[in-house]
C-alpha positions as CSV (number, residue, x, y, z in Angstrom):
1,M,125.3,87.2,130.9
2,S,126.6,89.3,133.8
3,L,130.2,90.1,134.6
4,T,131.6,90.7,138.1
5,E,135.1,92.0,138.7
6,Y,137.3,91.1,141.7
7,Q,140.7,92.0,143.1
8,W,142.3,89.2,145.2
9,K,145.4,89.2,147.3
10,S,147.9,86.5,146.5
11,F,149.7,84.7,149.3
12,D,152.7,87.2,149.0
13,G,150.6,90.3,148.7
14,L,150.2,90.8,144.9
15,D,146.9,92.2,143.6
16,L,145.3,89.6,141.2
17,Y,142.6,90.7,138.8
18,A,139.7,88.2,138.5
19,L,136.3,88.1,136.7
20,Q,133.2,86.1,136.9
21,W,130.9,85.3,134.0
22,S,127.5,84.0,134.9
23,S,123.8,83.8,133.7
24,S,120.8,84.9,135.8
25,E,120.1,81.2,136.7
26,Q,121.7,79.1,139.4
27,P,124.6,77.4,137.6
28,E,124.9,73.7,137.3
29,V,128.7,73.9,137.5
30,V,131.4,76.5,137.7
31,V,134.5,76.5,135.5
32,A,137.7,77.9,137.1
33,F,139.9,78.9,134.2
34,V,143.7,79.4,133.9
35,H,145.0,81.1,130.8
36,G,148.3,80.6,129.0
37,H,151.6,82.3,129.2
38,G,151.5,86.0,128.0
39,D,147.8,85.9,127.9
40,H,145.0,87.2,130.1
41,C,141.4,86.2,131.0
42,R,139.5,88.9,129.1
43,R,140.7,87.4,125.8
44,Y,138.2,84.5,126.4
45,D,135.0,86.6,126.7
46,E,133.4,85.0,123.7
47,W,134.4,81.5,124.7
48,F,133.1,81.9,128.2
49,S,129.8,83.4,126.9
50,M,129.2,80.0,125.2
51,L,129.6,78.3,128.5
52,T,127.3,80.6,130.4
53,S,124.6,80.1,127.7
54,K,124.5,76.5,128.9
55,N,124.2,77.4,132.6
56,I,127.9,77.0,133.3
57,A,129.4,79.9,135.3
58,V,133.0,80.9,134.8
59,L,135.5,82.3,137.2
60,A,138.9,83.3,135.8
61,F,141.9,85.5,136.8
62,D,145.1,86.9,135.5
63,Y,147.8,85.0,137.4
64,R,150.9,86.9,138.6
65,G,152.8,88.9,136.0
66,H,150.0,88.8,133.5
67,G,147.1,90.9,132.3
68,Q,145.7,93.3,134.9
69,S,147.4,91.6,137.8
70,Q,150.6,92.8,139.6
71,G,154.0,91.2,139.1
72,K,156.8,91.7,136.6
73,R,155.9,90.3,133.2
74,G,157.1,86.7,132.7
75,V,158.9,86.5,136.1
76,I,158.4,84.0,138.9
77,R,160.5,83.0,141.9
78,R,159.4,79.4,141.7
79,F,156.7,77.3,140.1
80,N,154.9,76.9,143.4
81,D,154.1,80.6,143.4
82,L,151.9,80.0,140.3
83,L,150.3,76.9,142.0
84,Q,149.4,79.0,145.0
85,D,147.7,81.4,142.6
86,V,145.7,78.5,141.2
87,T,144.9,77.3,144.7
88,L,143.4,80.8,145.4
89,L,141.3,80.6,142.2
90,H,140.0,77.2,143.3
91,E,139.2,78.4,146.8
92,K,137.4,81.4,145.5
93,A,135.3,79.2,143.1
94,K,134.2,77.1,146.0
95,A,133.4,80.1,148.2
96,L,131.5,82.0,145.5
97,F,129.6,78.9,144.4
98,P,129.0,76.8,147.5
99,G,127.9,73.3,146.7
100,I,128.4,73.7,143.0
101,P,130.8,71.3,141.2
102,V,134.1,72.9,140.1
103,V,135.8,72.2,136.8
104,L,139.4,73.4,136.7
105,Y,140.2,74.2,133.1
106,G,143.6,75.4,131.8
107,H,145.0,76.2,128.4
108,S,148.7,76.0,127.3
109,M,150.8,77.1,130.3
110,G,147.5,77.1,132.2
111,A,147.0,73.5,131.2
112,T,150.4,72.6,132.7
113,L,149.4,74.4,135.9
114,V,146.1,72.4,136.0
115,L,148.0,69.1,135.5
116,S,150.4,70.0,138.2
117,Y,147.7,71.2,140.6
118,I,145.5,68.1,140.3
119,L,148.6,65.9,140.9
120,R,149.9,67.9,143.9
121,S,146.9,69.4,145.6
122,Q,144.9,67.8,148.5
123,M,141.8,69.9,147.5
124,L,140.7,68.5,144.1
125,P,138.0,69.8,141.7
126,E,135.3,67.5,140.5
127,L,136.7,67.6,136.9
128,A,139.7,69.0,135.0
129,I,140.4,70.1,131.5
130,A,143.8,70.6,129.9
131,T,144.1,71.9,126.4
132,S,147.4,72.2,124.4
133,P,149.6,71.8,127.6
134,W,153.2,73.0,127.7
135,L,154.9,69.7,127.7
136,Q,157.3,69.9,124.7
137,L,157.9,73.0,122.5
138,N,157.8,72.5,118.8
139,K,160.9,74.6,118.5
140,S,163.0,73.5,121.4
141,P,166.0,75.6,122.4
142,G,169.2,74.4,120.8
143,K,172.3,73.3,122.8
144,F,173.7,76.8,123.0
145,V,170.4,78.4,124.2
146,S,169.9,75.6,126.7
147,V,173.3,76.3,128.2
148,L,172.5,80.0,128.3
149,I,169.1,79.4,130.0
150,K,170.8,77.1,132.6
151,T,173.5,79.6,133.3
152,G,171.0,82.5,133.3
153,N,168.9,80.7,135.9
154,I,171.8,80.9,138.3
155,V,173.4,84.3,137.6
156,A,170.4,86.4,136.4
157,P,167.2,84.3,137.1
158,F,164.7,87.2,136.7
159,F,166.2,88.6,133.5
160,T,163.5,88.3,130.7
161,F,163.8,87.6,127.0
162,K,161.4,87.4,124.1
163,T,159.7,84.1,123.7
164,G,160.2,84.2,119.9
165,L,156.6,83.3,119.2
166,H,154.5,85.2,116.6
167,S,150.8,86.0,116.9
168,S,150.2,83.9,113.7
169,D,151.6,80.8,115.6
170,F,148.7,80.7,118.0
171,S,145.6,80.4,115.8
172,T,144.6,79.2,112.3
173,L,142.2,82.1,111.9
174,D,143.4,85.0,109.7
175,V,141.9,87.7,111.9
176,F,143.6,86.5,115.1
177,P,147.2,88.0,114.8
178,E,146.0,91.6,114.4
179,K,143.7,91.4,117.4
180,R,146.3,89.8,119.6
181,E,149.0,92.4,118.6
182,K,146.7,95.3,119.5
183,D,146.0,93.9,123.0
184,E,147.8,96.0,125.5
185,F,147.7,93.2,128.2
186,V,149.4,90.5,126.0
187,H,153.1,90.1,126.5
188,N,155.9,88.0,125.1
189,R,158.5,88.0,127.9
190,I,159.8,85.1,129.9
191,S,162.6,84.9,132.5
192,F,165.4,82.3,132.8
193,R,163.8,81.2,136.1
194,F,160.3,80.9,134.7
195,F,161.4,78.8,131.7
196,S,163.6,76.6,133.9
197,E,160.9,76.0,136.5
198,V,158.3,75.0,133.9
199,Q,160.7,72.5,132.3
200,K,161.4,71.0,135.7
201,E,157.8,70.7,136.5
202,V,156.9,69.2,133.2
203,Q,159.3,66.4,133.9
204,W,157.7,65.8,137.3
205,I,154.2,65.8,135.7
206,Q,155.3,63.2,133.2
207,N,156.7,61.0,136.0
208,H,153.6,61.2,138.1
209,F,150.8,61.4,135.5
210,T,149.4,57.9,136.3
211,E,148.5,59.2,139.8
212,I,145.6,61.4,138.6
213,E,142.6,60.7,140.7
214,I,139.8,62.7,139.0
215,P,138.3,62.7,135.5
216,L,140.5,64.7,133.1
217,L,139.8,65.9,129.5
218,L,143.1,66.2,127.7
219,M,142.9,67.9,124.3
220,Q,145.3,69.0,121.6
221,G,145.3,70.6,118.2
222,G,146.9,68.5,115.5
223,N,148.3,71.5,113.7
224,D,149.7,73.2,116.9
225,L,152.8,75.3,115.9
226,I,153.8,76.0,119.5
227,M,153.5,72.8,121.4
228,D,154.5,69.3,120.1
229,A,151.2,67.3,119.8
230,T,153.3,64.1,120.0
231,A,154.2,64.9,123.7
232,T,150.5,65.2,124.6
233,R,149.7,61.9,122.9
234,K,152.5,60.1,124.7
235,L,151.3,61.5,128.0
236,Y,147.9,60.1,127.3
237,D,149.3,56.7,126.3
238,R,150.7,56.4,129.8
239,S,147.4,57.4,131.5
240,Q,144.8,55.3,133.4
241,G,141.1,55.1,132.7
242,L,140.2,58.5,134.2
243,V,141.8,60.4,131.2
244,N,139.8,61.2,128.1
245,Y,141.9,62.3,125.1
246,R,140.7,64.2,122.0
247,E,142.9,65.5,119.2
248,W,141.4,68.1,116.8
249,K,143.2,67.2,113.6
250,Y,143.2,70.5,111.8
251,A,143.2,72.9,114.8
252,G,146.1,75.0,115.9
253,H,147.4,75.8,119.4
254,Q,144.3,77.7,120.5
255,L,141.4,75.4,120.1
256,H,139.1,78.2,121.2
257,N,140.3,80.3,118.2
258,S,140.0,77.9,115.3
259,E,137.6,76.9,112.5
260,R,136.4,74.1,114.7
261,S,135.8,76.1,117.9
262,S,132.1,75.5,117.9
263,E,132.7,71.8,117.8
264,V,135.3,72.0,120.5
265,I,133.0,74.0,122.9
266,N,130.1,71.7,122.3
267,F,132.3,68.7,123.0
268,I,133.6,70.3,126.3
269,I,130.1,71.2,127.4
270,D,128.8,67.7,126.7
271,W,131.8,66.2,128.6
272,I,131.2,68.5,131.6
273,K,127.5,67.8,131.8
274,K,128.1,64.0,131.6
275,G,130.8,64.2,134.2
276,I,128.7,66.0,136.9
277,C,125.7,63.7,136.5
């Protein structure tokens, strides 16, 4: 497996860190990957190596305010700024791998971005994957905090606060929390504006989900401590025939960091290979 680093310019001049994972062979397909909130693309090296071993190239980046990319941690002006970052990722995947099918794959916040992108964009990938999307938090803000966020979005939109999540919330593996806490590029900040923009976009996604025009693999861990699995199920229940849903009963939020990760990756690879035939 070979790694190639890139530095891209966003539409508003930010430097975005990107990385390509590929084998020596011409890939059958390229996965364009979007990570979750507070995360970054280098935390998926092992996961991506399993894709490249099956002749699937991967192109991933740290979107604004994350990892090795520029931007204040946990801060955006509007949701569309993130969508434009995803557009750049998709464009680069098509340019670097001309004629190769593109699978847009997002996890958590990245999954929400993927869902929004395939509903709003005129340039669609061949396939899409969304795992553990941010639709409904398991621990939703109470009435007081909700008022605080609404007020903060008006008077101090870029003020950040801690998400309140713990490393042990993300994975069912015992070794995961220590590794995550030692990662200098992981953060746990989010601004009033960021949170408000995501909540608004989630409502829009739920209202327009039946308009999806490409095959989508929607997956969720049954023991997710961060996102409410019920919300993902309800979204699928309103979907049309292009959506395939799989719930991993005993897995947590990060399906790629669970006791069933080998089953999950094999399922994903099989779904991709069948989808591009």
